N, CA, C and O atoms as CSV, one atom per row, in Angstrom:
chain,resi,resn,atom,element,x,y,z
A,1,MET,N,N,137.402,136.387,50.848
A,1,MET,CA,C,136.321,135.635,52.074
A,1,MET,C,C,135.840,134.987,51.706
A,1,MET,O,O,135.310,134.870,50.601
A,2,ALA,N,N,135.962,133.673,53.526
A,2,ALA,CA,C,135.679,132.678,53.269
A,2,ALA,C,C,134.166,132.562,53.903
A,2,ALA,O,O,134.012,133.583,54.573
A,3,THR,N,N,132.902,131.689,53.977
A,3,THR,CA,C,131.405,132.122,54.464
A,3,THR,C,C,131.820,130.262,55.243
A,3,THR,O,O,132.210,129.164,54.844
A,4,TYR,N,N,131.359,131.012,56.672
A,4,TYR,CA,C,130.989,130.368,57.542
A,4,TYR,C,C,130.139,129.638,58.375
A,4,TYR,O,O,130.233,130.058,59.528
A,5,THR,N,N,129.298,128.657,58.255
A,5,THR,CA,C,128.311,128.225,58.941
A,5,THR,C,C,128.130,127.223,59.994
A,5,THR,O,O,128.208,125.995,59.962
A,6,ILE,N,N,127.696,128.602,61.558
A,6,ILE,CA,C,127.971,127.780,62.567
A,6,ILE,C,C,126.787,127.454,63.367
A,6,ILE,O,O,125.827,128.217,63.258
A,7,THR,N,N,126.683,126.285,64.280
A,7,THR,CA,C,124.996,126.700,65.095
A,7,THR,C,C,125.688,126.891,66.807
A,7,THR,O,O,126.786,126.759,67.349
A,8,LEU,N,N,124.440,127.233,67.156
A,8,LEU,CA,C,125.281,127.948,69.118
A,8,LEU,C,C,123.457,127.798,69.425
A,8,LEU,O,O,122.298,128.083,69.123
A,9,ASN,N,N,124.328,127.169,70.195
A,9,ASN,CA,C,122.511,127.244,71.064
A,9,ASN,C,C,122.712,128.736,72.405
A,9,ASN,O,O,123.331,128.718,73.469
A,10,GLU,N,N,121.995,129.744,71.831
A,10,GLU,CA,C,121.574,130.777,72.994
A,10,GLU,C,C,120.945,130.603,74.153
A,10,GLU,O,O,120.271,131.517,74.628
A,11,ARG,N,N,121.027,129.862,74.534
A,11,ARG,CA,C,119.923,129.426,75.628
A,11,ARG,C,C,121.376,128.943,76.907
A,11,ARG,O,O,121.260,128.539,78.064
A,12,THR,N,N,122.596,129.193,76.115
A,12,THR,CA,C,123.374,129.040,77.272
A,12,THR,C,C,124.588,129.975,77.433
A,12,THR,O,O,124.945,130.604,76.437
A,13,SER,N,N,125.143,130.099,78.394
A,13,SER,CA,C,125.969,131.392,78.808
A,13,SER,C,C,127.067,132.200,77.961
A,13,SER,O,O,127.433,133.372,77.863
A,14,THR,N,N,127.586,130.264,77.086
A,14,THR,CA,C,129.013,130.430,76.430
A,14,THR,C,C,127.914,130.899,75.442
A,14,THR,O,O,128.117,132.112,75.378
A,15,GLY,N,N,126.854,130.611,74.629
A,15,GLY,CA,C,126.164,130.424,73.219
A,15,GLY,C,C,126.345,132.258,73.499
A,15,GLY,O,O,127.210,132.984,73.009
A,16,LYS,N,N,125.048,132.712,74.585
A,16,LYS,CA,C,125.256,134.443,74.110
A,16,LYS,C,C,126.695,134.985,74.123
A,16,LYS,O,O,127.191,135.729,73.277
A,17,ALA,N,N,127.184,134.569,75.042
A,17,ALA,CA,C,128.561,135.271,75.222
A,17,ALA,C,C,129.155,135.351,73.471
A,17,ALA,O,O,129.033,136.438,72.907
A,18,LEU,N,N,129.624,134.464,72.885
A,18,LEU,CA,C,130.321,134.091,71.709
A,18,LEU,C,C,128.648,134.728,70.294
A,18,LEU,O,O,128.681,134.500,69.085
A,19,MET,N,N,128.011,135.134,70.696
A,19,MET,CA,C,126.689,135.746,69.916
A,19,MET,C,C,127.009,137.526,69.578
A,19,MET,O,O,127.167,138.210,68.568
A,20,ASN,N,N,126.988,137.786,71.263
A,20,ASN,CA,C,127.297,138.794,71.914
A,20,ASN,C,C,128.884,139.383,71.079
A,20,ASN,O,O,128.826,140.308,70.269
A,21,TYR,N,N,130.234,138.690,71.427
A,21,TYR,CA,C,131.278,138.767,71.081
A,21,TYR,C,C,131.565,138.833,69.052
A,21,TYR,O,O,132.476,139.249,68.335
A,22,LEU,N,N,130.711,138.414,68.897
A,22,LEU,CA,C,130.439,138.067,67.154
A,22,LEU,C,C,130.221,139.522,66.388
A,22,LEU,O,O,130.815,140.177,65.532
A,23,LYS,N,N,128.415,139.707,67.604
A,23,LYS,CA,C,128.099,141.110,67.095
A,23,LYS,C,C,128.824,142.530,67.007
A,23,LYS,O,O,128.522,143.343,66.134
A,24,GLU,N,N,130.011,142.819,68.179
A,24,GLU,CA,C,130.498,143.676,68.421
A,24,GLU,C,C,131.777,143.425,67.570
A,24,GLU,O,O,132.549,144.380,67.648
A,25,LEU,N,N,132.166,142.534,66.877
A,25,LEU,CA,C,133.440,142.210,66.293
A,25,LEU,C,C,132.684,142.921,64.788
A,25,LEU,O,O,133.104,143.697,63.931
A,26,GLY,N,N,131.759,142.412,64.942
A,26,GLY,CA,C,130.815,142.948,62.845
A,26,GLY,C,C,131.282,142.465,61.925
A,26,GLY,O,O,131.716,142.923,60.868
A,27,VAL,N,N,131.145,140.932,62.564
A,27,VAL,CA,C,131.359,139.664,61.261
A,27,VAL,C,C,130.266,138.961,61.492
A,27,VAL,O,O,130.083,138.037,60.699
A,28,LEU,N,N,128.915,139.208,62.929
A,28,LEU,CA,C,127.502,138.202,61.923
A,28,LEU,C,C,126.897,138.642,60.805
A,28,LEU,O,O,126.128,139.525,61.184
A,29,VAL,N,N,126.846,138.566,60.085
A,29,VAL,CA,C,125.900,138.914,58.749
A,29,VAL,C,C,124.409,138.222,58.830
A,29,VAL,O,O,123.799,138.808,57.935
A,30,ALA,N,N,123.740,137.525,59.278
A,30,ALA,CA,C,122.673,137.007,59.184
A,30,ALA,C,C,122.459,136.393,59.874
A,30,ALA,O,O,123.507,135.748,59.903
A,31,LYS,N,N,121.350,135.636,61.187
A,31,LYS,CA,C,121.315,135.035,61.364
A,31,LYS,C,C,120.410,133.838,60.690
A,31,LYS,O,O,119.358,134.317,60.266
A,32,VAL,N,N,120.498,132.609,60.497
A,32,VAL,CA,C,119.527,131.960,59.838
A,32,VAL,C,C,118.711,130.652,60.812
A,32,VAL,O,O,119.052,129.798,61.629
A,33,THR,N,N,117.721,131.018,60.287
A,33,THR,CA,C,116.833,130.235,60.882
A,33,THR,C,C,116.061,128.719,59.913
A,33,THR,O,O,115.159,128.753,59.076
A,34,PRO,N,N,116.660,127.793,60.321
A,34,PRO,CA,C,115.888,126.165,60.023
A,34,PRO,C,C,113.844,126.658,59.848
A,34,PRO,O,O,112.942,126.978,60.622
A,35,LYS,N,N,114.033,126.398,58.092
A,35,LYS,CA,C,112.720,126.185,57.721
A,35,LYS,C,C,111.475,125.298,58.391
A,35,LYS,O,O,111.729,124.094,58.406
A,36,GLU,N,N,110.355,125.615,58.871
A,36,GLU,CA,C,110.015,124.328,58.792
A,36,GLU,C,C,109.432,123.195,58.150
A,36,GLU,O,O,109.167,123.672,57.047
A,37,LYS,N,N,108.995,121.794,58.117
A,37,LYS,CA,C,108.836,121.372,57.425
A,37,LYS,C,C,106.947,121.827,57.092
A,37,LYS,O,O,106.142,122.457,57.777
A,38,SER,N,N,106.861,121.344,56.124
A,38,SER,CA,C,105.464,121.390,55.556
A,38,SER,C,C,104.652,120.208,55.998
A,38,SER,O,O,105.349,119.221,56.233
A,39,SER,N,N,103.350,120.046,56.175
A,39,SER,CA,C,103.156,119.015,56.472
A,39,SER,C,C,103.025,117.683,55.167
A,39,SER,O,O,102.966,116.520,55.567
A,40,TYR,N,N,102.995,117.907,53.960
A,40,TYR,CA,C,103.414,117.171,52.533
A,40,TYR,C,C,104.762,116.319,53.671
A,40,TYR,O,O,104.769,115.199,54.180
A,41,GLN,N,N,105.566,117.222,53.712
A,41,GLN,CA,C,106.856,116.192,54.012
A,41,GLN,C,C,106.847,115.786,54.901
A,41,GLN,O,O,107.575,114.797,54.987
A,42,ARG,N,N,106.116,116.165,56.123
A,42,ARG,CA,C,106.375,115.157,57.340
A,42,ARG,C,C,105.589,113.802,57.265
A,42,ARG,O,O,105.785,112.867,58.042
A,43,SER,N,N,104.583,113.801,56.137
A,43,SER,CA,C,103.477,112.781,56.142
A,43,SER,C,C,104.528,111.975,54.855
A,43,SER,O,O,104.242,110.888,54.351
A,44,GLN,N,N,105.506,112.628,54.574
A,44,GLN,CA,C,106.319,111.400,53.549
A,44,GLN,C,C,107.585,110.766,54.260
A,44,GLN,O,O,108.074,109.696,53.899
A,45,GLU,N,N,108.201,111.748,55.601
A,45,GLU,CA,C,108.788,111.124,56.250
A,45,GLU,C,C,108.318,110.188,57.264
A,45,GLU,O,O,109.119,109.548,57.945
A,46,ASP,N,N,106.695,110.049,57.431
A,46,ASP,CA,C,106.140,109.171,58.006
A,46,ASP,C,C,105.694,107.960,57.520
A,46,ASP,O,O,105.396,106.896,58.062
A,47,LYS,N,N,105.709,108.284,56.581
A,47,LYS,CA,C,105.072,107.257,55.048
A,47,LYS,C,C,106.958,106.491,54.534
A,47,LYS,O,O,107.335,105.473,53.954
A,48,LEU,N,N,107.561,107.547,55.089
A,48,LEU,CA,C,109.091,105.673,55.158
A,48,LEU,C,C,109.730,105.428,56.147
A,48,LEU,O,O,110.840,104.907,56.265
A,49,ALA,N,N,108.794,105.932,57.124
A,49,ALA,CA,C,109.487,105.073,58.531
A,49,ALA,C,C,108.300,104.073,58.993
A,49,ALA,O,O,108.087,103.355,59.970
A,50,GLY,N,N,107.750,104.343,57.990
A,50,GLY,CA,C,106.148,103.198,58.280
A,50,GLY,C,C,105.479,103.459,59.266
A,50,GLY,O,O,104.800,102.616,59.852
A,51,ARG,N,N,105.564,104.627,59.587
A,51,ARG,CA,C,103.911,105.329,60.962
A,51,ARG,C,C,103.140,104.945,60.319
A,51,ARG,O,O,102.127,104.872,61.015
A,52,VAL,N,N,102.822,104.436,58.800
A,52,VAL,CA,C,101.390,104.755,58.228
A,52,VAL,C,C,101.133,103.516,58.036
A,52,VAL,O,O,101.935,102.700,57.580
A,53,GLU,N,N,99.246,103.149,58.592
A,53,GLU,CA,C,98.739,102.534,58.465
A,53,GLU,C,C,97.792,102.112,57.238
A,53,GLU,O,O,97.049,102.984,56.787
A,54,ARG,N,N,97.774,100.919,56.709
A,54,ARG,CA,C,96.493,100.961,55.472
A,54,ARG,C,C,95.158,99.804,56.046
A,54,ARG,O,O,95.327,98.886,56.848
A,55,PHE,N,N,94.220,100.076,55.557
A,55,PHE,CA,C,93.064,99.620,56.087
A,55,PHE,C,C,91.812,99.394,54.536
A,55,PHE,O,O,91.879,99.766,53.364
A,56,SER,N,N,91.125,98.876,55.060
A,56,SER,CA,C,90.541,98.461,53.792
A,56,SER,C,C,89.040,99.001,53.760
A,56,SER,O,O,88.362,99.468,52.844
A,57,SER,N,N,88.792,98.774,55.042
A,57,SER,CA,C,87.512,99.605,54.759
A,57,SER,C,C,87.914,100.716,56.694
A,57,SER,O,O,88.956,101.115,57.214
A,58,SER,N,N,86.632,100.772,57.048
A,58,SER,CA,C,86.887,102.313,57.729
A,58,SER,C,C,86.515,101.288,59.312
A,58,SER,O,O,87.019,101.671,60.368
A,59,GLU,N,N,85.690,100.125,59.294
A,59,GLU,CA,C,85.158,99.067,59.968
A,59,GLU,C,C,86.503,98.419,60.377
A,59,GLU,O,O,86.524,97.889,61.487
A,60,GLU,N,N,87.241,98.402,59.884
A,60,GLU,CA,C,88.868,97.449,60.090
A,60,GLU,C,C,89.616,98.249,60.733
A,60,GLU,O,O,90.120,97.779,61.753
A,61,MET,N,N,89.920,99.584,60.405
A,61,MET,CA,C,89.751,101.005,60.843
A,61,MET,C,C,89.830,101.100,62.650
A,61,MET,O,O,90.676,101.133,63.544
A,62,PHE,N,N,88.136,101.120,62.444
A,62,PHE,CA,C,87.949,101.454,64.115
A,62,PHE,C,C,87.908,100.250,64.926
A,62,PHE,O,O,87.921,100.278,66.157
A,63,LYS,N,N,87.829,98.537,63.795
A,63,LYS,CA,C,88.532,97.558,64.857
A,63,LYS,C,C,89.962,97.886,65.134
A,63,LYS,O,O,89.959,97.362,66.248
A,64,SER,N,N,90.664,98.145,65.064
A,64,SER,CA,C,92.333,98.307,64.855
A,64,SER,C,C,92.473,99.133,66.018
A,64,SER,O,O,93.451,99.081,66.764
A,65,LEU,N,N,91.325,100.022,66.193
A,65,LEU,CA,C,91.428,101.095,67.353
A,65,LEU,C,C,91.181,100.770,68.549
A,65,LEU,O,O,91.685,101.107,69.620
A,66,GLY,N,N,90.067,99.839,68.172
A,66,GLY,CA,C,89.651,99.232,69.247
A,66,GLY,C,C,88.141,100.500,69.620
A,66,GLY,O,O,87.762,101.026,70.666
A,67,ILE,N,N,87.879,100.541,68.864
A,67,ILE,CA,C,86.071,101.561,69.025
A,67,ILE,C,C,85.300,100.633,68.633
A,67,ILE,O,O,84.085,100.824,68.573
């Protein structure tokens, strides 16, 4: 038996119809939802994407922010 993974948009009429059809056939085993990223993972992505700035002092940071 093969295992297949498909992605459906259940908000569309076609997606709903396909989900209902698979449920009626009894072939739908489990619905997998993507895991949410932790704050650490998001911070590492920000760092790699260059969305993090470094300042030598708080005064320099406030000056950069215009405060």
